[in-house]
N, C-alpha and C positions, 0 to 999 in steps of 0.2 A: 667369019664368026657370026654367031647369032646371039640374041639377048633374051633373057627371061625376066619377068617381073613377078615378084611375090605378091600374093593377095593380101589385102588388109580389110579391116572392118571399120566402117564409119560409126563413131561412138553415138552420135545423135540418132542415127538410124537404128542402131542396135537397141538403144533405150526405148525408142518409139515402138519398134516391132516386138519388144519383149515386155511391154507394159502389161502387168497382170500375170506374167509368166515368170518362171524361175530361170535365172541365168546360172546354169550349172556346168557349162562346157569350158570354162576358163580354168587354168591350172596355175599353181604356185611354181616358182623356179625349180623346185625339186620334183616336179611332175605330179604331185598330188592334186586332186581336184579341189576347187574352191566351192564353198557353199554360196548360195544366192546372196546372202548378206555380205560375205567377203568379196565376192565379185563386184557387187554394186559399190562397196566402199572403195575398192581399187579403181573402178571406173570413175568415181567421183574425184578421187585424188588426181587422176590423170587429167580430168577436165579442168581442175583448179590450176594445173600447170599449163593449160592451153592446148593440150593434145586433142586432136580431132580424129585420129586414126589409131587403131591397134593392129600391129602386124600379126599375120597368121602363123609366122615362123620366124626364126632368127634371120635377120636381114641386115647385112652390113650397109650402113649409110641410110637406113630407114628414116624418113622425115615424118614424125608423128603429128606435125602441125599442119598437114594437108598435102604434102608432096608424095608421101608413101615411099614405095620402093623406087630407087633411082634406075633400076635395071642392072643386070649383071651379064657380062659377056661370057659365053660358054664355048668350049671347043667343039668342033664338028662331031667328035666321038661322043661327047656328052649329049649333044643334040639328038643323035640317033638313039641313044638310050632313053632319053625323055620321050621321044616319039613312040618307041616300042612300049614303054610303060603306059602311055596314054591310051594305046589301043587295047590294053588288057582290061 
């Protein structure tokens, strides 16, 4: 079996790199886009809770306090599909 790890975004790095720029790539739970003001408010509330990372996708077992994705075992068939998709 193989493992995959989901990507995440470091909150401090995001804020540093987006200083003076609009953060408009985050979405609400219903899939609608957040405004810059909404995104920054959400990020601030996560920081107050001690979060250091934001997951890039739904990830079972994600640790927002610095550990990120714990890794997920995938079957060999799924691994071949991932490899084929990566080549496209």
